[in-house]
Phi, psi and omega in degrees: 000127173287125183264349182067027180281127178269155174295134181280141174295151179298146186275153177298140186288342185277000187223140172267125178235154171247122177251137181234132179241123181259128182241090183298148175266194179257159182218139171215169183306331184255012180229162176259159175278133173240129184239146174241142177237120175251127187246126178232139173244122183256127179255146180286149174241158178230135178240146178234161180266154181300142178091000187245156181256137179250141174258133181249132177242129178264129178231168176294159178299148178300139175282138182248169181123192186246144168282159173232126185228166171258161182227016176242146175294152004273009183241036171304118180067028166276141187247142179295134180202172185255117170242107178059034179085007175238132177287131183223166172255130180208200188285154174306322185302337178240027178300144171282163171235128190233153175260125190239120172222223175289339167247164175236124179245138169271125183264116183274160180298331184273006182087348177283168182231144171238146183253136177279120179234166174251130179271107183261016186285338183272169181263345181295150179291346175266130187242121183295147173263145180232159175240118187224159181294338177242142177275121174251341172263122187237016187236034173285158176196175173244134167244095196074240174251014184269128171285132179227164156260143185262344186210092354285160179287127183210135182231006182269140177234163169244134169249121192241135178301144174242182176294340176260121191290343178268005183228125170241144169287151182227135178229151168285131183252122180246005182198231186236358182289153171218149180301141179295140171077015180217153181267119187237156180233137172282127186222169164242163183238143188220159166288139171280072192288141178258034185252000000 
């Protein structure tokens, strides 16, 4: 099938960019939706003129993957990230980068991974999200650019205010319960897709 994709111009060498291309599949009542995410990391390069001096700075490898963000107020463009071992929504500057398949892994700068899991041990309809060394939630998926669970299908999350206005606790929401004593908003989480 011809997708009519044109060749993209080269990215400026003075910036490191992460480009994400989403290729939505087809869906019909008798088939499931399949999405592909291609992640590319471009690193800056430096050129010097003869007779000039170049300074080289060594840094750790760039973390690759996709950011996950919300798109509703009061957490418009807050990003999923790890704060003290707990997944929360916060500023883009401290965003996590994730690999999204049937599991969701947080890719750390040292090459290690933590897996986003749902704690189903409680009886409330809001389920805490956890970051663990092992994936126990294996039914994550994408519906377009939206993060979902596939069995059962669920795309609703709760963003709950904390004492820090830039950090919100995040839960998977399966009903109407909310944590006592906090202000929460029903949200969905998405890839910041460039399609």
